[in-house]
Each structure stands twice: as structure tokens, then as C-alpha cells.
N, C-alpha and C positions, 0 to 999 in steps of 0.2 A: 769541145762543145760548149757553147755558152749557155748557161742557165738563166732563167728569169724567175722572179718571184713576184707573186700576185700581191698588189698592193692591198694594206690593210683597210678595212671599211668600218669606221666607227658607226655602230647602230645604236639607236637610243635604247637606254634601258627601260625595262617595264616596271612601273612602280610596284613596290611590295604592298600587299594587303595589310592594313592596320587595323587591329580589334580594339580601338579605343573608343568606350561609349561616348556618346554626345554629352556636352556639359549639361550638368543638372541631373543626369540619369541616377546617379547614386542618391542624391538628395532626394528626389521623388520615390524611390523606392524605399529608403530609409523611412520617409515619412509614412508611406503605406504599411511598412512592417509596424511602426510604432502605433499607428492607429488601429492596426489589427491586434496587437498586443494589449492594448488599452481596451478594446472592445471585449477581447477574451477575459481580461481581468474583471471588467464589469460584469460580464456574463458569469464568471466564477463567483463573483461576490454576491450576484442576485441568486445564483444557484445555491450558494452556501447559505444565504440568508432564508430562502424559500425552500429549499429541498434538503439541505445538509442536516441530518437528524441530530447531530451531536453538537450543536450550537448551545450556549447557556440557555437561551430562551426556549428553544425547541425542547430541551431535556426537561427543564422546569414544567412546561406545559404538559409534558407525557406524564410526568409524576403526579401532577394535579389530577389529571383525568383518570390515572390507574387507581388512586387513592381516595378522590373525592375529599381531600383535605387541602388546606393552605400549606404551601411549601416554601421554606426559605432555605438558601444555600449560602454559606460563608466563604466559599473558594471554589474557583473553577479552572480546571487545566485540560486544555483540549490535546489529544493525541491523535497521530495519523497514520502510524505503523504499530499496531492496527489501527484503524480509525475508531475514535471513540473520545472518552473524556473521563476526568477524575474529579469528583465532587467532594468538598470538604465541609464538615459540620452541617449535615442536612437534617432538617426538622419538619415533621408533618404535625400539623395542628388541626383539632376536629372538636366538634361538640360546642354546646352553649358556653362552656367555661374556657374554650380555646385551650384544651389541655394538649400537650405535646404528647401524642401517642406512639411517634416512632421517632428516634434519634439515631443518627448514624454519623460516625467519625470520619469515615471515608467510603465513598460509593465508586467503585471501578466498573465503568461501562465499556464493554469490549465488543467492537463490531467488525464487519468485513466489507470491503468494497463491493463484492457480489451481494452480500446481505443488504446493503443500502437499497438496491433495485427491487429487493424482495421483502423489505421490511423485516428483516431477520437479524437478531442478535445472538452470537453464539454464548455470551456469558455476561452476567453481572455479579459482582463480589462485594459483599457487605463486610465491612471491617468496623468493629466496635458498636455493634447494632444494640439498641434497647427498645423493646417494645412494651407499651403500658397499656393494660386492658382495664378500663374503668369499669367499676361495679354496675351491675345490670340496673337499668332505670335511670342512668346518668344522662341519657339523651344523645350519646355518641353514636353516629350512624356510619356505615360504610357504603357509598355509592359510586360505582364505577361507570366510565363511559365506554362505548364502542371503540375498539382499537384494532387494526390490523397487523400490529407488531408481535411477533413471536420470538420468545426468548427460549433459547435451547435449555439454558441452566442458570439457576440462581444459587449461589453459595453464600451462606450466612453463618459459617462456624464462628463459635464464640458470642452468640447473642444471649442476651438476657431478656427473659420475658417475665414481666412483673404484672400480678393480678392485684387490684386494689381491694384491700379487706373491707367487707360490710361494716365491720367495727373501726371506726376511726381511731380508736386508741390501741389498736393492734397492728403489729407490722404487716406489710403486704406479703403475698406468696410469690416467691421467686423461683424461676426455673432458669437452670444454666444450661443452655443448649450447646453442647460440645460440637455437634454436627447437624447442619441443616442444608438438604439439598433439594431444590424444587427444579423438576425438568418438565419440558414441553409446556411452558407457561404461555397460554394464549387466551383470547376472549372466546367465552361461551364453550369452554373444554375443560374437563377434569385435569387437575394437577397431580403429577405423580411427585410423591415426596418420599424422603428417607430422614429420619431424625434419630439422634442419641442425645439424651440430655439427663441431668440430674433431677430426680423427683424430691421436692422437700419434705412431704409428708405422706407416708413414712419415707425417709430418706433412703434412696436407692437409685440404681441406674435403669433407665428405660430406653429401649430401642424399638422404633416403630418404622413400617413402611407400608405405603398402599397408595391411595387415590382420594383426592379431596375435590368437591365441588361437582358441578358449577354452582358458583355462590348465588342464593336465591335472594334478590334484592327486596327488602321489606318483609320477607319471612325467612330469616337465616336458619329457623328450626327446620326447614325443609331442604336444607343443603345436604347432599350426599357425602357420605364419610365411611371409608373402609380400610381395611389392611390387617396386618399382624403384627404382634408385639412380643417382646421379653422384658421382664422385670427381674433384675438381679440384686441380691444383696440389700433387700430392703429390711432396715433396722425396726424392729416392732416395739423396742424399748421406750420409744417416743410417746407412746400412749400411756405409760404409766402402769405398773402391776404386772405387765406381761413382757416377755422378751422373746428374742429369736430372730433369725434371718431367714427372710422368705424369698423364694424365687417363683417366678410365674412365667407361663406363656400361653397365648391364647390368639384368637382372630376376633374380628368385629366388622360389622357392615350395618348400614341403615342410613338415617338421616340425624343431623344434629339433635333433634328433638327426642329421637328414640333410636339409638344405636345398640343393637344386639351384639353381646358380648359372650363368648364361651371360652372356657380354658381350663388350666389346672394350676395348683399351687403345691409347693413342697417346703416345708419348714422342718428341718432335721433336728432342730434344737429348740422347739417351742417350749416355754415354761410359764408358769404363773410365778412370780418373783417371790410370793410369801412361801412357797414350798421349795423352790429351787430344782425340782424334778424336771428334766428335760425329756421330751416325748418326740418322736417323728410323727408330725401332722402333715397329712396330705388331703387335698380337696380337690373336687370336680365341681364346676359351676356353671349355670346358665342364667344370664342377667340381661337387663338392658339399661341404658344410662341416658338421662336427659343432659346432654352436654352443654345446653345452653344454661341451665341452673345449676350444673353439677350434682344432680341426684342420681342414686344408684337404686335399682329396684331388682331383688334377687328372685327368680323364678323358682330356682332350686340350688341348693348347695349340699353336696354329700362330703363329709369330713370322716376320716378315719384315724384313730391313734389307739396303739395297743390291739385289743380285741374289741373295742367299740366303735360302732359308726353311728353318726350324728347326721340327721337331716335338717336343714334350715331354710326357711323362706321369710322374706320380709323385705325391708328398705333401709337405705341410708340417705336421708333427704332432709331438707329444710322444713321447717314448720312455720305456720303463720304466726307472726307476733314474737318470734324468737330467732336468734342469731345461731348461726352454725348449723351442723347436720346431726340429726337424731338417728341413731341406729335402733331399728324396731324389728326384732326377729322373733319368729316361731320356730321353737327347737323341739325335736322329736328323737327320742333314743328307743330302739327296739332291741330287747335281749342283748343289752351291752352288758359291761363289767363295772361293777361298783368300785373295784379297786382302781379301774382305770380313771373314773372321775373323780375319786377322792383323792387318787395321786396327784392330781394338778394343785391341790389346795392345801394338803398336809406335809409336814416335814416327816422324814424318814418313811418307813414303809406303811402303805395304807393299813388303817386298823381292821379292816372288814373286806371280805370278798364275796361273790356272788353275782347272779344275773340280775340286771337293772332295767327298768322301763321308765322312761321320763317323757312328759309332754309340758313345756313350758313356755312363757313369754318373757323375753329378755329385751330391756331397754337401755341404751348407752347414750346419755345425752352428751352434748358438746361441753367443753370447758377444760380446765387444767386440774382437776381433781384426780388423785389416782383412780385407776381402773376399778379396784375392787370397792372403792368408795361410792363411786357414780354409778355402777351398773346395778340395775334393779331387775329382780326376777321373780315371777310368780307362776305356780304350776302345780302339778302333782307327779309323784313319783311311787315306783313300787319296786321292792327288793325281794326276789324269791329265793328261798332256800339260801339266805346269806349266813355266813359264819365269821366269827371274830377271828383274826389272825394270830393276834397274841394269846397264849395259853391263859394267862392271868385274867384277861379279859373275858375269854369264853368261859373260863372257870366260874366268874361270877354269874354269868348268865345261866350256865348250868345248875348251880346252886340255887338260883332263884327258881328254875323250872323244878328242880327236884323238891323244894320246899313246897311249891304249889300243888305238886302231886303227891305230898305226904312221904316222900321217899327219903332215904338216907342221903343228906348232902355230901357226905364224904365219899360217896361212890356215885356220882351223878353219870348219866349216859351223856354221850356228844349231843349237843343241843344245837339246832340251827334256828335262825329267826327270819320271819318274813315281815318286812316293813312295808307300810303303805302311809302316805301323808300328803298333805298339802303345805307349801312352803312359799313365804314371801321375803325376798332378800332385799333389804334397804340399808344404804350406808354401811355395807359390810357385815351385817348381822341377818342371819336367817331367822324368821319367826314361823314356828310351826303350830298352825291352829288345830290340826287334828292328825296327830301322829299315832298310829297304832302298829303292833308287832304281836305276832304269835309265838310262843315257846311252848313245847309239850307240857301241857297240864295248865296253861294260863294264856289269857289275852289281856294284852294291856293297850291303853289309850292315854296319851300324854299330850300336852302342849307346853311351849316354852320357847327358848331362844338358843341359838348356836352362833356364836362370832367367828366368822371364817378368818379373821385377823389373829386374834388371840387363841382360837380353837377351844374357847371355854363353852361349856354345856351347862344349861340350866333348864331341865325338863321336870315337870312335875304332872302327876295324873292318877290313874287308877289301875288295878289289875283284878280280873276276876279269876280265881283259883278253882282246882277241882276238889279241894279239901278244906278243913277248917283252917282259918288263918293262923291258929296257934302252932300248926305244924309247919309254918313258913319260916320258922326261926327257932333258936335253941336258948338255953340258959335263962337269965333274967328276963331278956326279951320276950322269950316264949312264955314266960309265967305271966307277964303283964298282958300279952295277947289273949291268953287263956280267960284272964279276966273280962277281956273286951268282947269274947266269942259272942255273947248274946245281944251286944249292940250291932253286929254285922249280920245277924241271921236275916235272910231275905227269903221271899217266896219262891225267887227263881233258883235253879240249881247253881250251886257254887256260890262261894264268898267274895265279897270284893274288899280289897285292901289298897290304901294309898302308897304309891311309890314314887321315886325320884331317880333320875338320871343325872348325875353332876360330874364334875372333874373336867377333864379336856377330852377331844376326841381321841387323842393318842392313848389316854389313861382313863376312860369313862368309869365310874363308879355306880353301881346299882345298889338299891336298898329300899327298905319300907319308910315312907314318909309319915310317921305318926303325928306329926304335928299340923298336917294339912287336914283339916276337918271338913272342907268343902268338897273333898274328893270321896267321902263316905257315902257313895251311892252307886247303884248298880250300873254295869255297862249296858247300853240299849241293845 
């Protein structure tokens, strides 16, 4: 069987689909992309110039508005991760003298991309800051303009704050700020602050935290200010004449023109340097401060050392026509101990003990003179039932008492003294205008001086006795006094004899002053 095969039929092939763009396609699209990119670049440039808050011009403009000062910068470096910038050698100038009030070595501005939309800055860091505060009345003002920018935190550790001294011949007052953190800094809102700095006078370390503002333009004295503080290791020896290391803590609130302050101090080693005696001095105080002028007004200070309590009121403030601060204090002591007061000024053990009351006005002017030389004091004091601690001193008083009563001086009874007097302390010397004391059998009234630096006593006066003056002594002196008896006879009961108290406070000497003819008159 024969087989046949079908003939092959050649069919035309279907052309394959070719994905080849027409001529000029890429060229047209690349041109569109290039144009789009150019538009985007231009838009970004416009956005950067108009909206980007960290451009050189934008940052300088913000600083001018925030400070009300002329601002110059000597270096600018933008940053993008995070967005911000670094400024080098920034200066703020203000006032008619164009004084540089703030200088910053480096100012680091750190933002965020979300914060750009919200006018929000996470942090500004000040490195090498120096703040200069001109003296009051120099014409320097601080006026800010409204801003929507909020800064979460400003850190200015290591900043130096300098206060211009009112006396051009004296060095300025410098505060070394170890830590300075301001939080939630925004327009028309209080600023939360935390500060740690070295206080120059007296030198010591202060830490404070609280709220400041809102700043009252044109009336800075009405700007609110509040917080709490601690003051550690304050060296009192800078005042000359006193020493000790003070610590204090307290709180304050009010406005800059009237800041109420209350707190306590503790000085475990307080001493007047002339004596070297260290006492534990504690105080509680209530005061207010005029922070604009640096004046302090003491409503009440209660101090305690040993068994003695002292209350004080007054001020530490400037006075018209003079430079520096004058301390003007009213001091009161009720039922204190004379040994506590004398122990501050005399070497060794206090020569006298007993209850004491005191009312006086103390003034401490400014200046570099030693404390005991520049302090002045005027007032009245009283010592009830006082006695001399040293046996030989009390023995002299006992003998004087026994002689006044006509008794045997070899066997005197124990005698105590009551002292009343008026005193004026000037240039380290106490001037007693009317010092009186009672001992059994006699009443004495004297006047004279006592030098608190050398402890030298020079008192002279008169004493009324309960017997004839010839019985106040013995031997040849008694014989002479017997001859003088007719001269001292008075109508009033008792005789009057001149006496003196000399020597030093540690070793006073009591005796008759026969050469002082002016004291030959009766006591009133």
C-alpha cells in the first residue's frame, strides 16, 4: 500500500511585537525630569531661604529679636542631621556705649524636622559664654519681640557672669557658673531654671532652682522670681576680723524689686579672730531683697550660740552719696550670758559670767578695713548677778566690797556684781559714758574706755560706800584716808571715794583713785 505525504505549505510568519520607544522619547522625558528637578531645587532653595529656620540670616534675626541687641557672628556651619547650625564667636551689643553684654565662643543650635513645622527646638548649647551686667543707670535695656519659637532646653555650663563695679577703680564681681539649665523657654511664659555657681563674696557654692519671669519690659522690678537655694562652704574670713564656714538653705518668692527670702544658716566654727574662740552659730531669718539694686532688708534674724539668743532687724543696703553697702542692725539680747558675748572677743576663758541683757545699734560700713575697726555700736547693757571667774579678780572685788562695808578684807564674803551701762564702740575702742555697778556695801559709777583689740581698760569714777572711807583700806593708805575723812563728809548717807579700774579685761585691777579730784562728789 502506497502512502502519500501532504505537501508542506509555507505560511507567512506573524511579525513579533517590538517594545522600542519612538525616536526622541527618552530625550523628551529626560528633559521633563531635568526640568522637574530644577523646579524642585529652586523650590527647595526658596523654601530654605524663606522657611528654613537655621540659615545664617534667619538665626541672626531670631537672636536680634530675642535679645533686643545688635548681633554679630564670625563663623557659621549648618548641620542637617539633626537640622540646626553652629555659630562661632557670637557677640551681643547693647546700650549707648555699644557694650558687648554677651559673648559666646560657640553656640550650637539643635532642631528636628518635626520641630521645624512646630517652631520647636530641642536644645541650644552655649560654650564659653560670658555675660556682662553694666552698672545700674548705664542706659542698657533689654527689649524682646514676640516669637512663636519654643526651646525645650538651653544649657550654658561654664558661663562667666560679670557685674560692673560702681567704683571704676575696683575689680568687677565675677560669678563662675558651673551649671546653668533653662527649660521650657518661650514667649510670655515663666522659665524654669537650675543653677550652680561659685559666689565671690563670701566665696562659696550656691545651687538654686525655680522659675523666672515673665520679664516685665520697662519695669524689670515687677518681674516674678521664685525658687529654693542652698549655700555651702561660705568663707566668712573675707570680711576681716571674723572667720568660719557658713552653710544655708532657704526659699524665696516675689518680684525682682521685692523678693521675700526665708531660711536658716549654720556656722559650726564661727569666731572673732582676735579671740580665736570657735562657737556654733545658728540663725533663722526672714527678709526681703531688692534684686534690682542688691539691697537686703532683715525683718527678723534669730541667732543662737552657747546659751545666748540674739534678735536682729535692719538692712544691708546702699546709701545715697556713698558706694558699697552699709549694714545697719538693731540687736537685742534678753537673758543671755555675758560669758558667751565676752568669749567672742577675749582670749582664754571669759573673765566674767552671769545673765546679760543688751539693746544696741550696730553699723558696718563698706570698705576694706578690718571688721573690728570699721564696725560701730551704740547701746545699753545690763549684767545681773555677774561674777568674775578668776579667783584673784573676784577677790579684788570682794576686798573692795568688804572695805566699803567696813569689814575685814581678809575674810570677805562671795560678792557678785550688777553692771549697767551705755557704750559706744568706734574704731575698735569702747567708750563707756555711764557705767555703774553694785557690790554689797557700795555703788560705783565710772566712765572711760576699753580697747577690744588690746583688751586694755581705763575706767575712772566714784563709789559711794556704807562706812567711812578710812575703812576701805589699811596701812599708810588708811592713815592718809583718815586724815581726808572730813573732806568727804556729805549730808547724804555714805561716803564717796574716787576709784579706778585699769589693767586688761583678763586681769582687771580695782583700786582707789586718790589723784582724781574731779570725782570727789556724791553719786546722784
